[in-house]
Each structure stands twice: as C-alpha cells, then as structure tokens.
DOTOR-297952 format. One record per atom (N, C-alpha, C, O): residue in one letter; x, y, z negated. Coordinates in steps of 0.1 Angstrom, whole numbers, plus 5000, padded with zeros to 4 digits. Layout:
N
AXYZ ...
//
This chain:
354
X584333415535 X584533295527 X584333175536 X583433175544 X585233075536 X585132945544 X584332845538 X584332815526 X583432785548 X582432695543 X583132555546 X584132545552 X582332455542 X582832325544 X583032275558 X583732185561 X582332345567 X582332315581 X583132405589 X582932415601 X583932485582 X584732585590 X584032685598 X582932725593 X584432715610 X583632805618 X582932735629 X582132795637 X583032605629 X582232535640 X582232395637 X583232335633 X581032325640 X580832185638 X580832125653 X579932145661 X581932055656 X582032005671 X581531865671 X581631785662 X580931835683 X580531705688 X580631675702 X580131755710 X581231575706 X581531535721 X580031545730 X580031575742 X578931525721 X577731535728 X576931665727 X575831695733 X577531755719 X576931875714 X577331995723 X577831975734 X577032125717 X577432245724 X578932295722 X579532275712 X579432345732 X580932395730 X580832515720 X579732575719 X582032535713 X582332645704 X582332785712 X583032805721 X581432875708 X581533005713 X582733075708 X583133055696 X583333165717 X584533235713 X584333375719 X583533395727 X585033475714 X584933605716 X585533645731 X585033735737 X586533555736 X587133575749 X585933555758 X585133455757 X585833635768 X584733625778 X583433675776 X582733695785 X583133705762 X581733755757 X582033895756 X583033935750 X581033985760 X581134115760 X580734175745 X579734125739 X581534285739 X581034315727 X579734395727 X579234435737 X579134395715 X577934465714 X577934615718 X578834685713 X577134665727 X577134805729 X576934885716 X576334845706 X577635025715 X577535095703 X576035105697 X575735095685 X575135145707 X573735165703 X573035055695 X571935065689 X573834955695 X573134825687 X573734815673 X573334735664 X574734905670 X575434895658 X575235035650 X576135125650 X574035065642 X573935185634 X574835185623 X575235085617 X575135315619 X576135345609 X576035255596 X577035225590 X574735235592 X574535155579 X575135015579 X575534965569 X575234965591 X576034825592 X577434825587 X578034725583 X578134955588 X579534965583 X579535015568 X580635045562 X578335015562 X578335075548 X578334955539 X577434875539 X579334935531 X579334825521 X578234815511 X577934715505 X577534925508 X576434935499 X575134855505 X574234815498 X575134845518 X573934775524 X574034635521 X573034565520 X575234575520 X575434435518 X575434415503 X575134305498 X575734515496 X575734495481 X574334495475 X574034415466 X573434575480 X572134585475 X571134495483 X570034465478 X571434465495 X570634375502 X569634435510 X568734355515 X569434555513 X568434605521 X568734755526 X569634825520 X568134795536 X568234935541 X566934965547 X566334895555 X566435085542 X565035125547 X565235255555 X566235325553 X564235295564 X564235425571 X562735455572 X561835375574 X562435585571 X560935635573 X560935645588 X561835685595 X559735595594 X559635595609 X558435655613 X557435665605 X558435705626 X557235775630 X556735905624 X557535975618 X555335935626 X554836055620 X554336025606 X554035915602 X554036145599 X553436135587 X554136105574 X553636125563 X555436045576 X556336035564 X555935925554 X556335925543 X555035835559 X554535735549 X554735585555 X554135495549 X555435575566 X555535445571 X557135405572 X557935485577 X557535285567 X558735255565 X559235125572 X558435035573 X560435125576 X561035005582 X562134965573 X562835045568 X562234835569 X563134775560 X563734655568 X563134575574 X565134645565 X565834535571 X566734475561 X566934535550 X567434375563 X568334295554 X569434255562 X569434255574 X570634215554 X571834175560 X571734045569 X572534015577 X570633975567 X570333855573 X569633875587 X569333785595 X569334015589 X568834055603 X567334045604 X566734035615 X566534035591 X565134035594 X564534165588 X564934215578 X563534195595 X562734325592 X561334305587 X560734195590 X560834415579 X559534415575 X559234555576 X560034645579 X557834595573 X557434735572 X556534745560 X556034645555 X556234875555 X555234905546 X554935055548 X555635135552 X553535075543 X552935205544 X552435235530 X551735165523 X552835365527 X552335405513 X551035495516 X551135595523 X549835455510 X548635515514 X548235615504 X547335695507 X548735615493 X548135695482 X547035635474 X546635695464 X546635515478 X545835425471 X546335275472 X545535185474 X547735265471 X548435135473 X549235125485 X549035205495 X550135015484 X551035005495 X550534875503 X550134775498 X550634895516 X550334795526 X551534745531 X552234825537 X552034615530 X553234555534 X552934475547 X551934415548 X553834485556 X553834405568 X554934295567 X556134325568 X554534175566 X555534065565 X556434065554 X556734165548 X556833955550 X557833925538 X558733825540 X558533715536 X559833855548 X560833755552 X561633705540 X562033785531 X561833585539 X562533525527 X563833585526 X564333615515 X564633605537 X565933665537 X566033805531 X567033845527 X564833875532 X564634005525 X564233985511 X564734055502 X563233885509 X562833845497 X562333975487 X561634075491 X562733965474 X562334065464 X563034205467 X562634305462 X563934195475 X564634335479 X563634425487 X563834545488 X562634365492 X561434435498 X560834515489 X560534635492 X560734465475 X560034545464 X560934655460 X560534765456 X562234625460 X563234735457 X563234855466 X563334975462 X563034825480 X562934925489 X561535015487 X561535135488 X560534945483 X559134995481 X559335095469 X559035215469 X559935045458 X560135125445 X561035245447 X561035335440 X561935245459 X562835355461 X562035475466 X562635585466 X560735455470 X560035575476 X558635595469 X557935695471 X558135495462 X556735505455 X556735415443 X557435315442 X555735445434 X555535365423 X554135305425 X553635235416 X553435325436 X552235265440 X552335105441 X553335055445 X551135035436 X551334905436 X551034845451 X550334905458 X551634735454 X551334665467 X549834605465 X549534525456 X549034645474 X547534605475 X547334515485 X546434425483 X547934525496 X547534455508 X548834395516 X549834475517 X548834285521 X549934225528 X549334175542 X548334105543 X550034215553 X549534165567 X550534075572 X551734115573 X550133965575 X550933865583 X551033895597 X549933905604 X552133905603 X552233925618 X551933795624 X551233785634 X552433685618 X552133545624 X552533455613 X552733505602 X552533315616 X552533225604 X553933175602 X554233085593 X555033225609 X556233155608 X557033185595 X557033305590 X557533095589 X558133095575 X559333205575 X559533275565 X560033225586 X561133305584 X560633455584 X561433545581 X559433485586 X558933625586 X557933645573 X557733765569 X557333535568 X556333565558 X556733465547 X555933445538 X557733395546 X558133305535 X558433345523 X558833255515 X558433485519 X558433535506 X557133595502 X557133685494 X556133565508 X554833645507 X554233615492 X553733705485 X554533495486 X553933455473 X554533555462 X554033545451 X555633645464 X556133715453 X555033825450 X555133885440 X554133855459 X553233955456 X552033925447 X551234015443 X551933795444 X550833745435 X549533715441 X549333745452 X548733665433 X547433635437 X546333745440 X545333725446 X546633855435 X545533975436 X545734055448 X544834135451 X546734035455 X547034105469 X546034055480 X545933935482 X545534145487 X544734085498 X545734065510 X546634145512 X545433955516 X546233915527 X545433895540 X544533815541 X545933975550 X545233995563 X545933925574 X547133935575 X545333845582 X546033775593 X544933745603 X543733765601 X545533675615 X544733625625 X544133495621 X544633425612 X542833455627 X542233325624 X543333215625 X543433135616 X543933215636 X544933115640 X546133095631 X546632985629 X546533205625 X547533195613 X547033125602 X547633035596 X545733155598 X545133095587 X545032935589 X545332855580 X544632905602 X544432765605 X545732685605 X545732575600 X546832745609 X548132695609 X548732675595 X549432575592 X548432785587 X548932765573 X548232675565 X548732635554 X547032645568 X546032545561 X546532405565 X546532315557 X546932395578 X547332265583 X548732225578 X549032105575 X549632325576 X550932295572 X551132385559 X551732485560 X550732345548 X550632415535 X552132455531 X553032375533 X552232575524 X553532605519 X553132715508 X552532815511 X553632675495 X553232755483 X553832895484 X553332985476 X554932915492 X555433055494 X554733125503 X554933255504 X553733075511 X552933145521 X551433115518 X550833025523 X550933195509 X549533185505 X548633205517 X548833295525 X547533135517 X546533155529 X546033305528 X545833365517 X545833345541 X545033485542 X543733495533 X543033395532 X543533595529 X542233625523 X541133675533 X539933655532 X541633745542 X540833805553 X541433775567 X542633785568 X540533725576 X541133695590 X540233765600 X539133805597 X540633775612 X539933825623 X540333755636 X541333685637 X539533755646 X539833685659 X540333755670 X541033695679 X539933895672 X540333965683 X540834115680 X541934145685 X540134195673 X540434315668 X539934345654 X538834295650 X540734415646 X540134465633 X540834585628 X541834625634 X540234655619 X540834775614 X540934775598 X540034735592 X542134805593 X542434815580 X542434955574 X543235035579 X541634995566 X541635125559 X541935125544 X541135065537 X543135175540 X543435185526 X543735315522 X544735375527 X542935385515 X543035535510 X543235615521 X544035715521 X542335595532 X542235675544 X543435645554 X543335695565 X544435575550 X545435535560 X544935415569 X544435315563 X545035415582 X544335305589 X545535235599 X546435295604 X545235105598 X546135015606 X545034965617 X543834935613 X545534955630 X544734875639 X545334745641 X546534735645 X544534635639 X545134505642 X544534435655 X543334435657 X545334385663 X544734335675 X545634205679 X546834195676 X544834105686 X545433975690 X545033975705 X543833985708 X546033965714 X545933965728 X546233825734 X546333815747 X546433725726 X546733575731 X548033535726 X548833605720 X548233405729 X549533345724 X550733405732 X550733425744 X551633435725 X553133465731 X554133395724 X554433285728 X554733465713 X555733405706 X555233275699 X555833175699 X554033285694 X553333165689 X551833215688 X551533335689 X550933115687 X549533155685 X549333235673 X549933215662 X548533335674 X548133415663 X549133525660 X548933595649 X550133555669 X551133665666 X550333795671 X549933805682 X550133895661 X549334005663 X550134135664 X551234155661 X549434235670 X549834375671 X549334455657 X548234425653 X550234535651 X549734615640 X550134745643 X551334775643 X549234845644 X549434975649 X549035085640 X547735095638 X549835175635 X549335275628 X549235405638 X550235475641 X548035435641 X547735545651 X548235675647 X548735755655 X548035695633 X548435845628 X549935845628 X550535955631 X550635755626 X552135755624 X552735715638 X553835755640 X552135655647 X552535615659 X553635505658 X554635505665 X553435415649 X554235305646 X553535175651 X552435155647 X554235095658 X553734975662 X554634855657 X555934855658 X553934745651 X554834645646 X554234525655 X553034485655 X555334465663 X554934345671 X556234265669 X557234305675 X556134145663 X557334065659 X557733975669 X556933915676 X559033955670 X559633835678 X559433845693 X559433745700 X559133965698 X559233985712 X560534065716 X561434015723 X560534195712 X561734275714 X562534295702 X562034345691 X563834265703 X564834295693 X565634415698 X566534395707 X565334525693 X565734655700 X567334665702 X568034645693 X567734685714 X569134695718 X569834565721 X571034565725 X569134465720 X569734325725 X568634245734 X567534285737 X569334135737 X568434035745 X567633945738 X567133855743 X567633955724 X566933875714 X567733745714 X568633715722 X567333665704 X567833535700 X567633435711 X566833465721 X568133325711 X568133215721 X566733175724 X565733185716 X566533135739 X565333075742 X564133175740 X563133135734 X564333305745 X563233395743 X562733415728 X561533425725 X563733415719 X563433405705 X562533295701 X561633305693 X562933185707 X562233065704 X560633075705 X559933035696 X560333125716 X558833165718 X558133035724 X558732965732 X556933025722 X556132905726 X555532925740 X555532835748 X555033035743 X554333075756 X555033165763 X554833285759 X555733145773 X556733235779 X556033335788 X556533455790 X554833295794 X554133375803 X553533485793 X553533605796 X553033445779 X552533545770 X553633625765 X553433745763 X554933565764 X556033655760 X556233775770 X556533895766 X556133735782 X556433855793 X555433945792 X555634065792 X554033885790 X552933985790 X552934075778 X552334175778 X553534025768 X553634105756 X554534235758 X554234335751 X555534245766 X556234365768 X555334465776 X555434585774 X554434425783 X553534525790 X552534575780 X552234695779 X551934475771 X551034515760 X551634605751 X550934705747 X553034585746 X553634685738 X553634825744 X553234925737 X553934825757 X554034955763 X552835025766 X552735135770 X551634935763 X550335015765 X550035095752 X549135175753 X550635085741 X550535165730 X551335295730 X552435295736 X550835395723 X551435525722 X552235515710 X551735545699 X553435475711 X554235465697 X555535545698 X556035565709 X556135585687 X557435645684 X558335545679 X559535565681 X557935445672 X558735355665 X558135205667 X556935185664 X558935115670 X558634975671 X559334895661 X560634895660 X558734815653 X559234725643 X559234585650 X558134525652 X560234545653 X560234415661 X560634285653 X560534175658 X561034295641 X561434185633 X562734155632 X563034115621 X563634185641 X565034175641 X565634295649 X564934365656 X566934325648 X567934265640 X568734385634 X569034375622 X569134475640 X569934585634 X569134725634 X569634815626 X568034735642 X567334865641 X566034865646 X565734765652 X565234965642 X563834985648 X563935025664 X564935085668 X562935005671 X563035045685 X562335155690 X561435205682 X562535205701 X561935305709 X561235245721 X561435125724 X560435335727 X559735305741 X560835265751 X560635175759 X561935345751 X563035315760 X563635175758 X564035105768 X563835135745 X564334995743 X563434895749 X563934805755 X562134915748 X561234815754 X561334815770 X561334705777 X561334935776 X561434945790 X562734875795 X562634795805 X563834895788 X565134835792 X564934685792 X565234625802 X564534625780 X564634485779 X563534415789 X563634305794 X562434505791 X561434445801 X562134435815 X562034335822 X562934535818 X563634515831 X564534395832 X564534325842 X565234375821 X566134255819 X565334125821 X565834035829 X564334115814 X563433995816 X562933965829 X562833845834 X562434075837 X562034045851 X563234025860 X563033955870 X564434075858 X565534035865 X565733885864 X565933815874 X565733835852 X565933705849 X564833605854 X565133505859 X563733645853 X562533575859 X562733565876 X562533465882 X563133665880 X563233675895 X564233575900 X564133515911 X565433565892 X566533475896 X566233335892 X566733245898 X565433315882 X565033175879 X564133125889 X564233005893 X563233215893 X562333155904 X563233125917 X563233025923 X564033225921 X565033185931 X565733065930 X565732995939 X566233025918 X567032895915 X566032785918 X566432685925 X564832795914 X563832685915 X563732655929 X563732535932 X563432755938 X563432735951 X564532665958 X564432565966 X565732715953 X567032665959 X567332515954 X567832435962 X567032485943 X567432355936 X566432255932 X566732145928 X565132285935 X564132185931 X563332135942 X562332065940 X563832155954 X563232085965 X563831945967 X564831915961 X563231865976 X563531725976 X565031705979 X565731625973 X565531775989 X566831765994 X567931795983 X568831715980 X567631915976 X568531965966 X568531855955 X569631825949 X567331805951 X567331715939 X568031595942 X568731535932 X568031535955 X568931415957 X570331435956 X571131345953 X570831565958 X572231595955 X572631585941 X573831555938 X571831615931 X572231605917 X572231465912 X572731445901 X571731355918 X571831225913 X572531125923 X572731015921 X572931185934 X573631095945 X575031035937 X575831105931 X574930885939 X576230815935 X576030775919 X576830715913 X574830825913 X574930795898 X574330665895 X574630605884 X573530615903 X572730485900 X571630505890 X571730605882 X570630425890 X569430435882 X569730465868 X569030545862 X570630395864 X571030395849 X571530525843 X571530545831 X572030615853 X572530745850 X571730855855 X572330965856 X570530845859 X569630945864 X569531055856 X569431175860 X569431035841 X569331135832 X570631235832 X570531355829 X571731185836 X572831285838 X572631365849 X572831485848 X572231315859 X571731405871 X570731515867 X570831625871 X569631465858 X568631565854 X569231675847 X568831795849 X570131635837 X570631735829 X571531835838 X571631955834 X572131795848 X573031875857 X572031965867 X572432075871 X570931915869 X569931985877 X569432105870 X569432215875 X568932085858 X568232195850 X569232285846 X568932405846 X570432235842 X571432345838 X572132405849 X572732515847 X572032355861 X572532435873 X571632545876 X572032655881 X570232515874 X569232625876 X569432725867 X569232845870 X569832705853 X570132805844 X571232875846 X571432995843 X572232805852 X573632865854 X573432975866 X574033085866 X572632925876 X572433015888 X571733155882 X572133265886 X570733135874 X570033265870 X570833335861 X570633455859 X571633275854 X572433335844 X573633425851 X573833545848 X574233375861 X575233435869 X574733545876 X575233655876 X573533535883 X572933635890 X572533755881 X572833875884 X572033715871 X571533835861 X572633905855 X572634025855 X573633845850 X574733915844 X575733985852 X576434075848 X575633955865 X576534025874 X575734135882 X576434215889 X574434145882 X573634245889 X574034385882 X574234395870 X574034485892 X574134625888 X572634675885 X571834665895 X572234715874 X570834735869 X570534875872 X571434955876 X569334925870 X568835055874 X569535175870 X569435285876 X570435145859 X571235275854 X572535265859 X573335355856 X572935165866 X574335155873 X575235065863 X576335025867 X574835035853 X575434935845 X575134795846 X574134775853 X575834695841 X575434555840 X574634535827 X574634625819 X574034425826 X573334385813 X574334375802 X574134435792 X575434305803 X576334295791 X576734435787 X577134455776 X576634535796 X577034685792 X575934745785 X576034845778 X574634685788 X573534765782 X573034695770 X572634765761 X573034565770 X572234505758 X573134405751 X573834335758 X573034405737 X573934315730 X573534165731 X572334135732 X574434085732 X574233935732 X573833895746 X573333775747 X574133975756 X573733925770 X574533805775 X574033705781 X575933815772 X576733705777 X576533585768 X577033475771 X575933605757 X575933485747 X574533415748 X574533295748 X573433485750 X572133415750 X571533405763 X570633335765 X571933475773 X571233465786 X571233325791 X570233295797 X572233245790 X572133105796 X571033035789 X570432955795 X570633065776 X569532995769 X568233045774 X567332975777 X568233185776 X566933235780 X566733185795 X565633155799 X567833175803 X567633135817 X566932985817 X566032945825 X567532905809 X567032765807 X565432765804 X564632705811 X565132845793 X563732855790 X562832915800 X561732865802 X563333025807 X562433095816 X562233005828 X561132985834 X563432945832 X563232845844 X562332725842 X561532685851 X562532675830 X561732555826 X560232585826 X559432505831 X559932695819 X558532735816 X558032805829 X556832805830 X558632855838 X558232895852 X557832775859 X556832785866 X558432655857 X558132525863 X556932475858 X556132415865 X556732495844 X555532435838 X554332525836 X553232475837 X554632645834 X553432735833 X552832805845 X551732855846 X553732815855 X553332885868 X553132795879 X553432675879 X552732855890 X552432775902 X553732705909 X554832765909 X553532585914 X554532515922 X554332545938 X555032495947 X553432635940 X553132685953 X552732565963 X552932565975 X552032465958 X551532365965 X551732235958 X552232235947 X551432115965 X551631985958 X551931885969 X551731915981 X552331775964 X552731665973 X551531615982 X550531565976 X551531615995 X550531556003 X550831416004 X551931375999 X550031326010 X550331186012 X551631166021 X551831226032 X552531086015 X553731066022 X554831146016 X554831176004 X555831196023 X556831276017 X556831416024 X556131446033 X557631506018 X557831646024 X557531746013 X558231856013 X556631716005 X556531785992 X556231945993 X556432006003 X555831995982 X555732145980 X557032215980 X558032145981 X556932345978 X558132425979 X559232365968 X560432355971 X558732335957 X559632265946 X558732165941 X557632185938 X559432045940 X558631925937 X558831895922 X558031815917 X559731945916 X560131905902 X559832025894 X560032025881 
//
C-alpha cells in the first residue's frame, strides 16, 4: 500500500535514499519459514517454545519486536510488552495456557519494548531495576505503569517454583537494562544488544553507552543458555549468534581505532578544513567524522572473517547499517576511551587530538 510519502522523503540536507543495488541480501539464516507464512501477518504474532522444560516462550510480531513469557503453574510471568505486539501477546499466551498473567518484568524503560504494559491491569506485579522506576517516574506514561518491585544489583523471582534470576551489570543500551535468566530452562533475555543473525539496527541499536554495549556481549556469553531473547527482529538466538556478532563488533572497533589514529592527528585534521575558511569549518568537521566512519566501514565489510566469509555474507544488514555503527563506535571511542595522552604546552599534541 502506497503512503503519502511514497517510498522515501528526500531532502538536499538529509540522507540519500537506500536502494537494493549495492546492498547484500539477508542471509537465509535470518529468514525463518514463518516470515513467508501469510497467517503470521494476519494474526499479528508468532510464538515458539524455547530452551528446556517446555514452559518458556518467545513471541514476535510483524513489526519485529519480541517478548517472552513463562508458564509457571501458578500464573504467567511476562517479559516486556512491546506496543507493536500489543494485546496479541495475550493471544499468544492463551494459545498455550489459561493461567492468568500475575507478573510482568520490564527489561528496561524504553517505550518501544514496554509501551503496552498497561494492558495487564493494576493487579499484576511489575518488576524492574531501580533506574527503570526512576526514569518512568521522571517521564510518566500511562501505558507504562511504575514497577511495584525494584532491585539494584541482583534479585530472584520465584513464581510457583519457577525461578528467574534478574541481574544488572551497569549501563549499556540504556541505564537499568537488565539480564533475565531462567536457569532451569537455560533461556536468557537481554534486550537491544544482540539481534540474532543481523548487525542490529543503526547506531548500535541506538545505545547510550557503547563501552557497556561491548561489555554486554561478554556478559551474555558468561551465561549458560540455549536460547537468547534479544528483543528483535526475526528469530531467537543461540550462543553461536552471540559469538559471531561479538567478532563483528570487535572488527569494527579495531578499524574505528585505526581510523582515529590515521585521521584525528593534527596534520590530518588540517587536511579536512584546508581552503574552507572559518565560516565553513563545520563542513570540514562533517567530512572528518564521516571519513573516519567510511574508513572503518570499508575495512570491516571487505575483511575476510574467521569462517572465510565477509560480514555481508554472514550477517543481515551489514551493508546497510555498518556505516551508522562505524560512526557511533568511532565517536564513542573518542569520547569514552583514552586519547593516549593530552596536549602539552605548545603544539604537537597527543596521538589524536580531536
């Protein structure tokens, strides 16, 4: 169906239109069979039993947002309530049990993952991190009720003998983004870090703390899990999925650091502004940071990786999103990590001065 804006809104100051030519198609592993089933789009959800024990479920929507739920025998524990999934989450639950929803766990405070929480009513216990409650109290939303129970570092949720371990290891995608682990089922929920089979959405899935985003990949791998619920986009993940994207992110980080060394020293910086005049220094600044992103993008996408393939052959979205990731990783490497020195009196500068 055509929209009033067609397939692109163009602006001479904005982004160019993306086209299929020059962009790699998604690898087959990123496209499960249910994506080709018209009934998925007709009913608005797809669910699969994951892990051990037979009572942990992953649910996804045509909008590409995921949630989870656990049937305990004494009520259902829901993990997240994306607005794009909405009340179809209840349809998915009713397809396997008539137990009522008694608990809701917020992975983090973002509306795109918990913006349909109010559908479960006032009697459901809502569990989240202290910072999630603080942020929801600061920016109220009637569709995201305040948590009724919070924790700071670690907590355990036991409903009908089914246990979930909740843990906060510091800011990554955002402050308060927690790990939710079912030890009996070996199912881990960690949202907006790994989108199985792909390089994730732009700018490291719009994460706030990129050093924490990198650390989260290692923290995910510290768990003994058979299934990862990542929040997006077409399927649940395996340990191998996490190991593969961790390799991708470290390749990108290495090339971003290399680009900073090459292009952020005093001599290179002068090259980006030469002949522009003071009134157009910002044009040179844009060309500088985009050149760094282009360098890291080119090096990452043309590298032969550990299995002999390139990243566009291994991960969906590599040719589309890597330039955005490269921009963010380079910029946050510059702001979150060492500059390897600082300007002494006079000129000469550290390894990279900007």
